[in-house]
KOLKOL-412273 format. One record per residue (C-alpha): x, z, y; residue number from 1; residue in one letter. Coordinates in steps of 0.5 Angstrom, whole numbers. Last residue first. Example, Ala and Ser with C-alpha at 12.3 -4.5 7.8 and 13.67 -1.06 7.14 Angstrom:
# residues 2
[node [27; 14; -2]; 2; S]
[node [25; 16; -9]; 1; A]
//
This chain:
# residues 380
[node [36; 20; -12]; 380; R]
[node [38; 15; -7]; 379; D]
[node [33; 17; -1]; 378; M]
[node [34; 25; -3]; 377; Y]
[node [35; 26; 5]; 376; K]
[node [34; 21; 10]; 375; G]
[node [33; 26; 15]; 374; S]
[node [25; 23; 17]; 373; L]
[node [24; 23; 9]; 372; I]
[node [27; 30; 8]; 371; N]
[node [23; 33; 14]; 370; D]
[node [17; 30; 12]; 369; T]
[node [18; 33; 4]; 368; W]
[node [20; 40; 7]; 367; E]
[node [13; 40; 11]; 366; K]
[node [9; 39; 5]; 365; H]
[node [3; 44; 7]; 364; S]
[node [1; 41; 14]; 363; L]
[node [2; 34; 11]; 362; Y]
[node [-3; 35; 5]; 361; W]
[node [-8; 39; 10]; 360; K]
[node [-8; 33; 15]; 359; V]
[node [-9; 29; 9]; 358; T]
[node [-15; 33; 6]; 357; G]
[node [-18; 33; 12]; 356; R]
[node [-18; 26; 13]; 355; L]
[node [-20; 24; 6]; 354; G]
[node [-26; 29; 6]; 353; E]
[node [-29; 27; 13]; 352; E]
[node [-27; 19; 11]; 351; F]
[node [-32; 20; 5]; 350; T]
[node [-28; 19; -2]; 349; M]
[node [-31; 15; -8]; 348; K]
[node [-31; 8; -5]; 347; R]
[node [-34; 3; -10]; 346; E]
[node [-32; -3; -15]; 345; W]
[node [-37; -6; -19]; 344; G]
[node [-32; -12; -20]; 343; L]
[node [-37; -18; -18]; 342; E]
[node [-41; -15; -13]; 341; R]
[node [-37; -9; -10]; 340; R]
[node [-31; -14; -10]; 339; I]
[node [-35; -19; -6]; 338; K]
[node [-38; -14; -1]; 337; S]
[node [-31; -12; 2]; 336; C]
[node [-33; -14; 9]; 335; D]
[node [-27; -12; 13]; 334; I]
[node [-26; -10; 20]; 333; A]
[node [-20; -11; 25]; 332; Y]
[node [-21; -10; 32]; 331; R]
[node [-16; -11; 38]; 330; R]
[node [-10; -14; 35]; 329; D]
[node [-4; -12; 40]; 328; H]
[node [0; -18; 41]; 327; G]
[node [5; -14; 45]; 326; P]
[node [4; -7; 44]; 325; R]
[node [1; -3; 50]; 324; D]
[node [5; 1; 55]; 323; T]
[node [4; 8; 53]; 322; V]
[node [-2; 13; 54]; 321; Y]
[node [0; 20; 53]; 320; E]
[node [-4; 25; 49]; 319; I]
[node [0; 32; 49]; 318; L]
[node [-6; 36; 53]; 317; S]
[node [-10; 34; 47]; 316; E]
[node [-6; 40; 43]; 315; L]
[node [-8; 45; 48]; 314; E]
[node [-15; 43; 49]; 313; D]
[node [-16; 43; 41]; 312; K]
[node [-13; 51; 41]; 311; T]
[node [-7; 52; 38]; 310; K]
[node [-6; 58; 33]; 309; K]
[node [0; 59; 29]; 308; G]
[node [4; 54; 24]; 307; Y]
[node [3; 58; 18]; 306; G]
[node [-2; 53; 14]; 305; A]
[node [-8; 58; 15]; 304; S]
[node [-7; 57; 22]; 303; P]
[node [-6; 50; 23]; 302; M]
[node [-12; 48; 19]; 301; E]
[node [-17; 48; 25]; 300; E]
[node [-12; 45; 30]; 299; A]
[node [-11; 40; 25]; 298; T]
[node [-18; 38; 24]; 297; L]
[node [-19; 38; 32]; 296; E]
[node [-13; 34; 33]; 295; I]
[node [-15; 29; 28]; 294; V]
[node [-22; 28; 31]; 293; K]
[node [-19; 27; 38]; 292; H]
[node [-14; 22; 35]; 291; L]
[node [-19; 18; 31]; 290; L]
[node [-23; 17; 38]; 289; R]
[node [-17; 15; 41]; 288; I]
[node [-15; 10; 36]; 287; N]
[node [-23; 7; 36]; 286; E]
[node [-25; 8; 29]; 285; W]
[node [-29; 3; 24]; 284; E]
[node [-31; 6; 17]; 283; N]
[node [-33; 0; 12]; 282; E]
[node [-27; 2; 8]; 281; G]
[node [-24; -4; 6]; 280; G]
[node [-22; -8; 0]; 279; I]
[node [-22; -16; 1]; 278; N]
[node [-21; -20; -6]; 277; Y]
[node [-17; -26; -7]; 276; K]
[node [-19; -31; -13]; 275; E]
[node [-14; -35; -17]; 274; G]
[node [-15; -31; -23]; 273; C]
[node [-21; -27; -24]; 272; V]
[node [-21; -20; -23]; 271; G]
[node [-23; -15; -29]; 270; S]
[node [-17; -11; -31]; 269; R]
[node [-12; -12; -25]; 268; L]
[node [-17; -13; -20]; 267; V]
[node [-20; -6; -22]; 266; Q]
[node [-13; -3; -22]; 265; W]
[node [-13; -6; -15]; 264; V]
[node [-19; -3; -13]; 263; A]
[node [-17; 4; -16]; 262; R]
[node [-11; 3; -11]; 261; N]
[node [-15; 2; -5]; 260; H]
[node [-20; 8; -7]; 259; D]
[node [-13; 12; -8]; 258; E]
[node [-11; 10; -1]; 257; V]
[node [-17; 13; 3]; 256; Y]
[node [-19; 7; 7]; 255; I]
[node [-19; 6; 15]; 254; W]
[node [-22; 0; 19]; 253; D]
[node [-19; 0; 26]; 252; R]
[node [-21; -1; 33]; 251; I]
[node [-17; -1; 39]; 250; N]
[node [-20; 3; 45]; 249; R]
[node [-13; 7; 46]; 248; G]
[node [-13; 4; 53]; 247; D]
[node [-6; 1; 52]; 246; G]
[node [-2; 4; 46]; 245; Y]
[node [-3; 12; 45]; 244; V]
[node [3; 16; 44]; 243; P]
[node [2; 24; 42]; 242; L]
[node [7; 28; 45]; 241; K]
[node [11; 33; 41]; 240; R]
[node [9; 40; 40]; 239; G]
[node [12; 40; 33]; 238; L]
[node [6; 41; 29]; 237; T]
[node [2; 36; 33]; 236; I]
[node [8; 31; 32]; 235; N]
[node [7; 31; 25]; 234; T]
[node [0; 30; 25]; 233; I]
[node [0; 24; 30]; 232; M]
[node [6; 21; 26]; 231; L]
[node [2; 22; 19]; 230; P]
[node [-4; 19; 22]; 229; L]
[node [-1; 13; 26]; 228; F]
[node [5; 10; 22]; 227; K]
[node [12; 12; 23]; 226; E]
[node [11; 19; 19]; 225; P]
[node [12; 15; 12]; 224; F]
[node [6; 16; 8]; 223; Q]
[node [6; 20; 2]; 222; F]
[node [-1; 23; 2]; 221; P]
[node [-7; 19; 5]; 220; G]
[node [-9; 13; 10]; 219; Y]
[node [-9; 6; 8]; 218; N]
[node [-11; 1; 14]; 217; N]
[node [-15; -5; 11]; 216; T]
[node [-14; -9; 5]; 215; C]
[node [-12; -16; 3]; 214; N]
[node [-12; -17; -5]; 213; S]
[node [-9; -23; -9]; 212; L]
[node [-10; -25; -16]; 211; T]
[node [-5; -29; -20]; 210; V]
[node [-4; -33; -27]; 209; P]
[node [1; -38; -25]; 208; L]
[node [-2; -45; -26]; 207; G]
[node [4; -49; -23]; 206; Y]
[node [2; -52; -17]; 205; T]
[node [-5; -49; -15]; 204; H]
[node [-3; -41; -17]; 203; S]
[node [4; -42; -15]; 202; Y]
[node [1; -45; -8]; 201; A]
[node [-4; -39; -8]; 200; S]
[node [2; -34; -8]; 199; V]
[node [6; -38; -3]; 198; L]
[node [0; -38; 2]; 197; H]
[node [0; -30; 1]; 196; D]
[node [7; -30; 2]; 195; S]
[node [6; -34; 9]; 194; S]
[node [1; -29; 11]; 193; A]
[node [5; -23; 10]; 192; K]
[node [10; -26; 14]; 191; S]
[node [6; -28; 20]; 190; A]
[node [3; -21; 19]; 189; S]
[node [9; -18; 21]; 188; Y]
[node [12; -23; 26]; 187; P]
[node [5; -21; 30]; 186; S]
[node [-1; -25; 31]; 185; R]
[node [-3; -28; 24]; 184; P]
[node [-9; -33; 25]; 183; D]
[node [-11; -34; 18]; 182; Y]
[node [-18; -37; 17]; 181; P]
[node [-24; -32; 14]; 180; T]
[node [-26; -34; 7]; 179; T]
[node [-24; -28; 4]; 178; E]
[node [-29; -24; 9]; 177; T]
[node [-26; -21; 15]; 176; F]
[node [-32; -18; 19]; 175; F]
[node [-37; -19; 25]; 174; G]
[node [-38; -16; 32]; 173; E]
[node [-34; -14; 38]; 172; G]
[node [-29; -19; 37]; 171; G]
[node [-24; -20; 31]; 170; L]
[node [-16; -20; 31]; 169; S]
[node [-12; -24; 26]; 168; G]
[node [-14; -26; 19]; 167; Y]
[node [-7; -24; 17]; 166; V]
[node [-8; -17; 19]; 165; E]
[node [-13; -16; 13]; 164; D]
[node [-7; -14; 9]; 163; T]
[node [-3; -16; 2]; 162; S]
[node [-2; -14; -5]; 161; V]
[node [0; -20; -9]; 160; H]
[node [-2; -19; -17]; 159; H]
[node [2; -23; -22]; 158; F]
[node [-2; -23; -29]; 157; L]
[node [0; -24; -36]; 156; V]
[node [-5; -24; -42]; 155; G]
[node [-3; -30; -46]; 154; E]
[node [4; -33; -44]; 153; R]
[node [3; -39; -39]; 152; F]
[node [3; -47; -40]; 151; S]
[node [9; -51; -39]; 150; G]
[node [9; -53; -47]; 149; D]
[node [15; -49; -48]; 148; P]
[node [11; -43; -45]; 147; N]
[node [12; -40; -38]; 146; K]
[node [12; -33; -37]; 145; W]
[node [20; -32; -35]; 144; F]
[node [20; -38; -31]; 143; E]
[node [14; -37; -27]; 142; R]
[node [15; -30; -26]; 141; A]
[node [22; -31; -24]; 140; C]
[node [19; -36; -19]; 139; D]
[node [14; -31; -16]; 138; L]
[node [19; -25; -16]; 137; L]
[node [24; -30; -12]; 136; T]
[node [18; -33; -7]; 135; F]
[node [15; -26; -6]; 134; T]
[node [22; -23; -4]; 133; G]
[node [24; -29; 1]; 132; D]
[node [17; -29; 5]; 131; V]
[node [16; -21; 5]; 130; N]
[node [23; -19; 5]; 129; T]
[node [27; -24; 8]; 128; R]
[node [22; -26; 14]; 127; I]
[node [21; -18; 15]; 126; F]
[node [28; -17; 16]; 125; A]
[node [29; -22; 21]; 124; Q]
[node [23; -20; 25]; 123; P]
[node [27; -14; 29]; 122; G]
[node [24; -12; 35]; 121; S]
[node [17; -15; 34]; 120; I]
[node [17; -13; 26]; 119; S]
[node [19; -6; 28]; 118; R]
[node [13; -5; 32]; 117; D]
[node [9; -8; 26]; 116; V]
[node [11; -4; 21]; 115; H]
[node [10; -7; 14]; 114; S]
[node [16; -9; 11]; 113; E]
[node [14; -11; 4]; 112; A]
[node [14; -9; -3]; 111; A]
[node [7; -8; -6]; 110; F]
[node [7; -13; -11]; 109; H]
[node [4; -11; -18]; 108; V]
[node [7; -15; -23]; 107; V]
[node [4; -15; -30]; 106; T]
[node [7; -18; -37]; 105; D]
[node [14; -15; -36]; 104; I]
[node [19; -15; -42]; 103; D]
[node [23; -9; -40]; 102; Y]
[node [30; -12; -41]; 101; E]
[node [28; -19; -39]; 100; R]
[node [23; -18; -33]; 99; F]
[node [28; -13; -31]; 98; I]
[node [34; -18; -32]; 97; R]
[node [31; -24; -28]; 96; E]
[node [29; -19; -22]; 95; V]
[node [37; -17; -22]; 94; A]
[node [39; -24; -22]; 93; E]
[node [34; -26; -17]; 92; R]
[node [36; -21; -12]; 91; D]
[node [31; -22; -6]; 90; C]
[node [27; -16; -9]; 89; I]
[node [32; -12; -8]; 88; D]
[node [34; -7; -13]; 87; A]
[node [34; 1; -15]; 86; R]
[node [30; 0; -22]; 85; E]
[node [26; 6; -24]; 84; F]
[node [23; 7; -31]; 83; F]
[node [17; 11; -33]; 82; Y]
[node [14; 11; -40]; 81; R]
[node [19; 15; -44]; 80; R]
[node [17; 18; -50]; 79; E]
[node [22; 15; -55]; 78; S]
[node [27; 16; -49]; 77; E]
[node [26; 24; -49]; 76; P]
[node [22; 26; -43]; 75; V]
[node [25; 29; -36]; 74; G]
[node [28; 22; -35]; 73; S]
[node [21; 19; -34]; 72; G]
[node [14; 21; -36]; 71; F]
[node [13; 28; -34]; 70; R]
[node [19; 29; -30]; 69; E]
[node [19; 22; -27]; 68; D]
[node [12; 23; -25]; 67; V]
[node [13; 29; -21]; 66; D]
[node [19; 27; -17]; 65; R]
[node [15; 21; -15]; 64; L]
[node [15; 22; -8]; 63; S]
[node [22; 25; -8]; 62; Q]
[node [24; 18; -10]; 61; L]
[node [24; 16; -3]; 60; N]
[node [22; 9; 1]; 59; G]
[node [21; 8; 8]; 58; A]
[node [28; 8; 10]; 57; Y]
[node [29; 3; 5]; 56; T]
[node [30; 5; -2]; 55; L]
[node [31; -2; -6]; 54; V]
[node [25; -1; -10]; 53; D]
[node [23; -4; -17]; 52; L]
[node [19; 2; -21]; 51; N]
[node [18; 0; -28]; 50; V]
[node [11; 2; -31]; 49; I]
[node [10; 3; -38]; 48; R]
[node [3; 3; -42]; 47; G]
[node [-2; 8; -43]; 46; S]
[node [-7; 6; -37]; 45; F]
[node [-14; 10; -38]; 44; G]
[node [-14; 10; -30]; 43; A]
[node [-16; 18; -30]; 42; D]
[node [-22; 20; -26]; 41; S]
[node [-22; 21; -18]; 40; F]
[node [-26; 25; -14]; 39; K]
[node [-25; 32; -17]; 38; E]
[node [-18; 30; -18]; 37; P]
[node [-16; 29; -11]; 36; C]
[node [-9; 27; -10]; 35; S]
[node [-9; 24; -17]; 34; S]
[node [-4; 25; -23]; 33; I]
[node [-7; 20; -28]; 32; G]
[node [-1; 16; -30]; 31; F]
[node [-4; 10; -27]; 30; L]
[node [-6; 14; -20]; 29; Y]
[node [1; 17; -19]; 28; H]
[node [4; 10; -20]; 27; I]
[node [-1; 7; -15]; 26; F]
[node [0; 13; -10]; 25; N]
[node [8; 11; -10]; 24; C]
[node [6; 4; -9]; 23; G]
[node [1; 6; -3]; 22; I]
[node [7; 10; 1]; 21; F]
[node [13; 7; -1]; 20; G]
[node [17; 9; -8]; 19; A]
[node [14; 4; -12]; 18; G]
[node [16; -2; -7]; 17; G]
[node [15; -7; -13]; 16; T]
[node [11; -5; -19]; 15; V]
[node [13; -8; -26]; 14; L]
[node [7; -7; -31]; 13; I]
[node [9; -7; -38]; 12; N]
[node [3; -6; -42]; 11; S]
[node [-3; -9; -38]; 10; L]
[node [-4; -14; -44]; 9; K]
[node [-9; -18; -41]; 8; R]
[node [-14; -21; -46]; 7; R]
[node [-21; -18; -42]; 6; S]
[node [-18; -22; -36]; 5; A]
[node [-19; -28; -39]; 4; D]
[node [-12; -32; -39]; 3; S]
[node [-11; -37; -33]; 2; C]
[node [-9; -44; -36]; 1; M]
//
């Protein structure tokens, strides 16, 4: 039996992949450290967070240095609310120890291999992390939260964070809903679809209290510069080519990362067990059109950030069309009416504000980008 949302403890939250892009922003949000405080209010969370991350190339503790100073190793042990555990989610012994040691009552599962290009060239890591890792977490939660009579402890929840890519590719019209059939087109999306099915199976077979969310493309601070927006911003500052797949007409829906994390928090607090919620930006852009916008904003912001002046035309000369990605989905678009209607969630960040703020963040955090790309501070 799944606990009523109003009785969930949300005291000791295990965040997997918390040193990655969305995970580190989620931890910031729960501790009231907003990337845009005039837009986003404090989550009101007063418990403890355990960040479980193996620290792959895309995870970096430098992104959480302020959190650790204010809530982790920088405060007396009796006041500590943030803990980091470097471990692999496939390592059952380590995961079991963390559940026991911190008395975990909530799992927010962000950890995943997520770059489609890497999944095409090396799919094995995606199957291991996204499928085997999710299984290990689910099974540890099942064992740790199970009562002697087979029921589950009051107030526990496993929330699985997934992607809209599990639904496949849309045509020129229509939107993904929670009931859209799965049709993954890459090893990455297939591995995420598999993990979604495992989560649902543990709910139906064992009664494990779970919720799921499928989100569209996120953007914002702390994203590894292999993804579209930080790659383009970084390449612009370095005078490098701006690679665009195919004809550049592929369409994506974009949401600011803190709006996504507010939605996840709303699901944790109020979501119905066994349900899934689509989270979208209702903000579709062709890749090439978005790149022109990024160039425009970056050209405007570079002088004040100390990069010197470059014209929009100069920067647009860096655009280079490259061979399309195999199996490249043409369009994604999310219908997020369910989470709005049932949980009262709404986006707060407009795309113009969010995109300009993201450009400014990367221009003013060159040291972070340099360190990320070089691997510096990865294990600190």
